[in-house]
C-alpha positions in Angstrom: 100.1 103.4 97.5 103.1 105.9 96.7 105.3 104.3 99.2 104.1 100.5 98.2 105.2 101.0 94.2 108.4 102.6 95.0 111.6 101.1 96.3 115.0 102.5 97.4 118.1 100.0 95.7 121.4 99.9 97.5 124.6 99.6 95.9 127.8 98.2 97.7 131.3 99.4 96.1 134.4 97.1 96.3 136.9 96.1 94.0 138.6 92.7 92.5 141.9 93.3 94.4 141.4 91.3 97.4 140.1 88.6 95.2 137.2 86.3 95.1 136.8 85.6 98.7 136.6 89.1 99.5 133.8 89.6 96.9 131.9 86.8 98.1 132.3 87.9 101.9 131.3 91.4 100.7 128.1 90.2 98.7 127.1 88.4 101.8 127.2 91.0 104.4 125.5 93.4 101.6 122.5 90.8 101.7 122.5 90.5 105.5 122.3 94.6 106.1 119.5 95.0 103.6 117.4 91.9 104.9 118.0 93.5 108.3 117.1 97.1 107.1 114.0 96.0 105.6 113.2 94.1 108.9 113.8 96.5 111.1 110.4 98.4 110.6 111.4 101.9 110.8 112.0 102.2 107.2 109.1 103.5 105.0 110.6 102.1 101.5 111.8 98.5 100.6 115.4 98.2 100.0 116.7 96.2 97.2 120.1 94.9 97.3 121.7 95.7 93.4 124.8 93.6 94.1 128.3 94.9 94.6 130.1 97.1 91.5 133.5 96.3 90.9 134.2 98.4 87.6 133.1 101.6 85.8 130.9 99.5 83.3 129.1 97.9 86.3 128.6 101.0 88.2 127.4 102.9 84.9 124.8 99.7 84.1 123.5 99.8 87.8 122.8 103.7 88.0 121.3 103.7 83.8 119.5 100.9 85.4 118.1 103.0 88.4 117.4 105.8 86.3 115.0 103.9 84.1 113.5 102.3 86.4 109.8 103.8 87.6 110.1 101.6 90.9 113.3 102.8 92.1 113.3 106.4 94.2 116.8 106.4 94.9 119.9 104.6 95.5 122.2 104.1 98.6 125.7 103.5 98.3 128.2 102.0 100.5 132.0 101.1 100.2 132.8 98.1 102.0 136.3 97.8 100.4 138.4 100.8 98.8 136.4 101.3 95.5 138.6 102.9 93.5 136.7 106.7 92.4 137.3 106.6 88.8 135.0 104.0 88.0 132.0 105.9 89.6 132.3 108.9 87.3 130.2 107.9 84.0 127.7 106.5 86.5 127.4 109.2 88.6 127.3 111.6 86.2 124.5 110.5 84.2 122.3 109.7 87.3 119.3 111.5 88.0 117.6 110.3 90.9 118.4 110.8 95.0 121.2 109.8 96.2 122.5 108.8 99.8 125.7 107.9 100.8 125.8 105.7 103.9 129.2 106.0 105.7 128.8 102.8 108.0 130.4 99.4 108.6 129.4 95.6 108.7 130.4 95.0 112.2 129.9 97.3 115.0 133.3 97.3 116.4 136.9 96.4 116.0 137.6 92.9 117.2 140.6 93.8 119.1 142.2 90.2 119.8 141.2 88.9 116.5 141.9 91.9 114.2 144.2 90.7 111.1 145.4 91.9 108.1 142.6 90.1 106.2 139.8 91.8 108.0 141.8 95.0 107.5 141.3 94.2 103.6 138.0 93.6 103.7 136.8 96.0 106.2 137.8 99.2 104.5 134.9 101.8 104.8 136.7 104.0 107.1 138.9 105.1 104.0 136.6 103.6 101.2 133.7 106.1 102.1 136.3 109.1 102.0 137.2 108.0 98.0 133.7 107.6 97.0 132.9 111.3 99.2 135.5 112.7 97.1 134.3 111.8 93.6 130.7 113.2 94.8 132.0 116.5 96.2 134.3 116.5 92.7 131.2 116.0 90.4 128.6 118.4 92.7 126.8 115.8 93.4 123.5 116.4 95.7 123.4 113.9 98.3 122.6 113.0 101.4 125.5 111.7 104.0 124.4 109.5 106.5 126.8 108.4 109.1 126.3 105.8 111.7 126.0 102.0 112.8 123.6 100.3 110.2 121.4 98.6 112.9 120.9 101.7 114.9 117.8 102.9 115.0 119.2 106.6 115.1 120.9 105.9 111.5 117.6 104.4 110.4 115.7 107.0 110.9 117.9 109.3 108.9 117.4 106.8 106.3 113.9 106.8 106.8 113.4 110.7 106.7 115.5 110.9 103.5 113.3 107.7 102.2 110.4 109.9 102.6 111.6 113.0 100.8 112.3 110.4 97.7 108.8 109.1 97.5 107.7 113.1 97.6 110.3 113.8 95.0 109.1 110.7 92.5 105.5 111.6 93.1 106.5 115.5 92.0 108.2 114.4 89.0 104.9 113.8 87.2 102.6 115.8 89.5 100.0 117.9 87.3 98.6 121.0 89.0 95.3 122.8 88.2 94.8 126.5 88.5 91.3 127.5 88.0 91.9 131.1 87.7 94.8 132.9 87.8 97.2 134.7 90.6 95.0 137.4 92.4 95.2 140.4 90.9 98.5 141.8 90.9 100.1 139.8 93.8 104.0 138.6 93.3 105.1 136.7 95.4 102.5 133.5 94.9 103.8 133.5 91.0 106.7 132.3 89.4 108.7 130.6 86.7 106.5 127.7 85.9 108.5 126.8 82.9 111.8 126.8 85.6 109.4 125.1 88.1 109.2 122.2 85.7 113.0 121.9 85.0 114.3 122.1 88.1 111.3 120.4 90.5 109.4 118.2 88.2 105.8 119.2 88.2 103.9 121.0 85.4 101.0 123.7 85.9 98.2 123.7 83.9 95.2 126.4 83.7 91.7 125.0 83.4 88.7 127.8 83.4 86.3 127.4 85.7 83.9 126.9 83.4 85.4 123.0 82.6 84.4 122.1 86.0 80.8 123.3 86.3 79.4 120.6 84.3 81.3 118.0 86.6 79.8 119.9 89.3 76.1 120.0 87.9 76.3 116.0 87.1 76.5 114.9 90.7 73.2 113.1 91.8 71.1 114.0 95.1 71.5 110.2 95.8 75.6 111.0 95.7 75.0 114.2 97.7 72.8 112.4 100.2 75.7 109.4 100.5 78.3 112.2 101.1 75.9 113.9 103.5 75.6 110.7 105.3 79.6 111.0 105.7 79.8 114.3 107.2 77.3 113.3 109.7 79.8 110.8 110.8 82.6 113.3 110.9 81.8 116.6 111.7 79.4 118.4 114.2 77.0 120.6 112.3 75.5 123.9 113.3 71.7 124.2 113.8 71.0 126.1 110.7 73.1 123.5 108.7 71.4 120.6 109.4 68.5 118.5 107.2 65.5 120.5 106.7 67.4 123.7 108.0 67.4 126.9 106.3 71.3 126.7 105.6 71.0 122.9 104.5 70.9 123.3 100.9 74.5 125.6 100.7 76.2 122.2 102.8 74.8 119.9 99.6 76.3 122.7 97.1 79.4 122.2 98.8 78.9 118.3 98.6 78.3 118.7 95.1 81.3 120.7 94.7 83.3 118.3 96.2 82.6 115.0 93.8 82.4 117.1 91.0 86.0 118.6 91.8 87.5 114.9 93.0 86.2 113.8 89.3 87.9 116.2 87.7 91.3 116.0 89.5 90.7 112.3 88.6 89.7 112.3 85.1 92.9 115.3 84.5 95.4 113.1 86.3 96.0 116.0 88.6 97.4 115.9 92.2 97.0 119.5 93.3 94.7 122.5 92.4 94.4 126.2 93.0 91.2 128.2 93.2 90.4 131.6 93.0 87.6 133.9 94.8 87.7 136.5 91.3 86.8 133.5 89.2 83.3 131.5 90.0 81.5 131.9 87.1 78.6 129.3 87.3 79.7 127.9 90.8 77.3 128.6 93.7 80.0 129.2 96.1 83.6 129.0 96.6 85.0 125.4 96.7 86.4 126.3 100.2 84.8 123.2 101.8 85.8 120.6 99.1 89.3 122.1 99.4 89.3 121.3 103.0 88.2 117.8 102.1 90.3 117.3 99.4 93.6 118.5 100.9 93.2 115.9 103.8 92.9 112.9 101.0 96.5 114.3 100.0 95.6 116.7 97.3 97.9 119.9 97.4 95.8 123.0 97.5 97.0 126.5 97.1 94.7 129.6 97.3 94.4 132.3 95.2 96.4 130.7 92.0 99.4 130.0 94.3 100.5 127.2 92.6 104.0 126.9 94.1 102.3 126.6 97.8 99.8 123.8 95.9 102.3 121.9 95.1 104.8 122.0 98.3 101.7 121.1 100.1 101.1 117.9 97.9 105.0 117.2 98.5 104.8 117.5 102.2 101.7 115.3 102.6 103.4 112.7 100.7 106.5 112.8 102.8 104.5 112.5 106.1 102.1 109.6 105.0 101.4 107.3 108.3 103.3 109.8 110.8 100.7 111.6 113.5 100.1 115.2 113.5 98.7 116.2 109.8 99.3 118.9 107.7 97.7 121.9 105.6 98.0 124.7 103.6 97.8 128.2 106.0 98.0 132.0 105.5 99.4 134.8 107.6 96.8 136.4 108.8 97.0 138.9 111.9 99.4 139.5 114.7 99.2 138.7 118.7 101.9 141.3 120.4 102.3 139.9 124.1 105.8 140.4 124.7 107.5 136.8 124.6 104.5 135.0 123.8 103.8 137.2 120.3 102.1 134.8 118.1 100.8 135.1 114.4 97.1 134.1 113.9 97.2 131.5 110.7 93.9 131.0 109.0 92.2 131.6 105.6 88.7 132.4 104.1 88.0 128.9 104.0 90.4 126.4 102.9 92.6 124.5 106.2 93.0 121.0 106.3 90.8 119.3 108.8 93.6 116.7 109.8 94.9 119.6 112.3 92.1 119.9 114.0 92.6 119.7 118.0 88.3 118.9 118.2 85.9 117.5 116.0 85.1 120.2 113.1 81.8 121.7 112.6 80.3 122.0 109.4 78.8 126.2 109.0 77.4 128.4 106.4 78.6 132.3 106.7 78.5 134.9 103.7 81.8 135.8 102.6 82.3 139.1 101.3 85.6 138.9 99.0 85.3 139.1 95.5 82.2 136.6 93.8 82.8 134.2 96.9 79.1 134.7 98.4 77.5 132.5 101.3 80.0 129.2 101.5 80.0 126.1 103.6 83.1 125.5 105.9 84.7 123.5 108.4 85.6 125.3 111.4 87.8 124.9 113.9 91.4 125.3 116.1 94.7 123.6 115.3 95.9 121.6 117.7 99.1 122.4 120.0 102.3 121.1 119.0 105.8 121.8 117.2 105.6 122.2 113.4 107.4 123.8 110.6 106.1 126.3 107.8 107.6 125.9 104.4 107.6 128.0 101.3 109.1 128.1 97.9 109.5 131.7 96.4 111.1 132.7 92.9 114.1 134.8 93.3 115.1 135.3 89.7 118.2 133.6 89.4 116.6 130.6 91.6 114.1 128.8 93.8 114.4 129.6 97.6 112.9 127.1 100.1 112.3 128.8 103.5 111.5 126.8 106.5 110.8 128.3 109.9 110.2 125.6 113.0 106.9 127.2 114.6 105.4 126.1 118.0 101.1 125.9 117.7 99.6 127.7 120.9 96.2 127.1 121.9 94.4 130.7 121.0 91.6 132.4 122.7 88.0 131.6 121.9 87.1 133.2 118.5 82.8 133.5 118.7 83.3 135.6 115.6 85.2 134.5 113.7 83.9 131.3 111.3 87.1 130.0 110.2 89.4 127.2 110.9 92.8 128.5 112.2 96.1 127.9 113.9 98.0 130.3 116.3 101.4 129.8 116.5 105.0 131.4 117.6 107.9 131.5 115.1 111.0 130.4 116.4 112.8 132.1 117.8 110.4 134.5 118.5 108.0 136.6 116.7 110.8 139.6 116.3 113.6 137.4 114.8 111.1 134.4 113.2 109.1 137.2 111.3 111.7 139.2 110.5 114.3 136.5 108.9 110.8 135.1 106.9 110.4 138.8 105.7 114.3 139.2 104.8 114.3 136.0 102.6 111.2 136.9 101.0 108.8 134.3 102.3 105.2 134.1 101.3 102.3 135.1 103.7 101.0 131.4 102.4 103.1 128.6 103.8 102.8 124.5 103.7 102.3 123.6 107.4 103.3 120.2 109.0 103.2 118.8 112.4 104.8 115.2 111.4 107.7 116.6 109.3 111.1 118.1 110.7 113.6 120.4 109.0 115.5 117.7 107.8 112.9 116.4 105.9 113.1 120.1 103.9 116.9 120.0 104.1 116.8 116.7 102.2 114.6 118.0 99.5 116.2 121.2 98.8 119.3 119.0 98.5 117.8 116.5 96.1 116.3 119.6 94.4 119.5 121.5 94.4 118.1 124.7 95.4 118.7 127.2 97.9 117.6 126.8 101.8 117.3 129.2 104.2 116.5 127.6 107.8 114.7 129.9 111.0 114.6 128.2 113.9 116.0 129.0 117.9 119.6 129.5 116.5 118.6 132.3 114.3 119.7 135.7 114.8 118.7 138.4 112.2 122.6 138.9 111.8 123.6 136.0 110.9 120.4 135.3 108.5 121.4 138.6 106.8 125.0 137.7 106.1 123.5 133.6 104.8 121.6 135.8 102.3 124.6 137.8 101.4 126.6 134.8 101.1 123.9 133.0 99.2 123.5 135.7 96.6 127.6 135.9 95.8 127.5 132.0 95.7 124.5 132.1 93.1 125.8 134.9 91.3 129.4 133.3 90.9 127.7 130.1 89.9 125.8 131.5 87.0 128.5 133.7 85.9 130.8 130.4 85.8 128.5 128.3 84.3 
């Protein structure tokens, strides 16, 4: 739904120096390119051609229209001819949405036998895009630069990554996050500056006493619960003591009531993400772990223990990955397995892992949860499927937000017959020693937003659009170079603040 309601604008840069025939040719080429991009089947958002701009007034009006159009998630610019950069200044200064600079050319190759000065005057992307590149750099304008022939699949795939991030960015600008309870007692890394988050990242964080949710849960009818239980029976296996008529089936019904009530509450509040706390459950029969698992699979962002930054990121990464295989989830670093080159981290949580990442059909189980006020709770138990993915987090460093992303390899764990939770076992790249060490050096959280569907490039584009710090941990990372990156970034942000 989010993708169908959004579009990307395509603006071509030119000037009137080369005469009316050139303007007509530029417009025709641009229309053909946009049509070809839309027909490629490789782009998640529709591209809309908004014409050729030839003056400062035309640029300013087009960008102002883009800012004010809710359907516009971002703008692609391309310089067909040489487009004097001064005419872009006022439009770019006031432009607030994501920007992609496409460095391409209408024709794929030089027509060696026919090329003449008319062709040279018309096809000037090679230096027209450099003129545009200067002014965006001079204005310190965040943007993505894609270089390649517009018909090539590799070029379109880079554009597609950016478009997915644009959709997620647009979604975040009116994201409301509901917190049932505060951060877990004295925990620092999951908290942060909510005002700065709204300024920088767009989303708004609200508190809701758990008592305001209780009436929604209590209002759920037995018939509604029956219908949802029937859905569970199609999707999941049931432990013997959780089936209809068994001793623990009532806990499953209570969890179903929580799911229905929580969904209605979030819909009424216009919220796209939420957090829970096992220390605040007054009036609730169990921690909403099962409901959290189910709603995460629908696209709601989730963060445990009041972690609103991770809840927002889970939602944002879900939007980015819509339609892509693999799944994504909230996860937490739980315990380590030292095994030489195969050393790994068991990712789990008390209850709340998205069943989208399950290797096999999840199983509904009910167990006592001996922490806080959680009591006996229903949950989906499974292990994540093997594959490569990314784990990402945002932390508040006081003077800036820092995005940290680690490429990880999910591997098959040993059987865990006495651990009734969903889990994933992964090896952080390049290995546990460097991957975990760099994550800790960067101040990374014990919670993360994990995705099989996304790549580091998605997170790079997000950090660029948000204009926040980014630290990448992958197979090329060394602790020595990572430390130097952190030192360099500290100096950059210190000087940036001093100069501003």
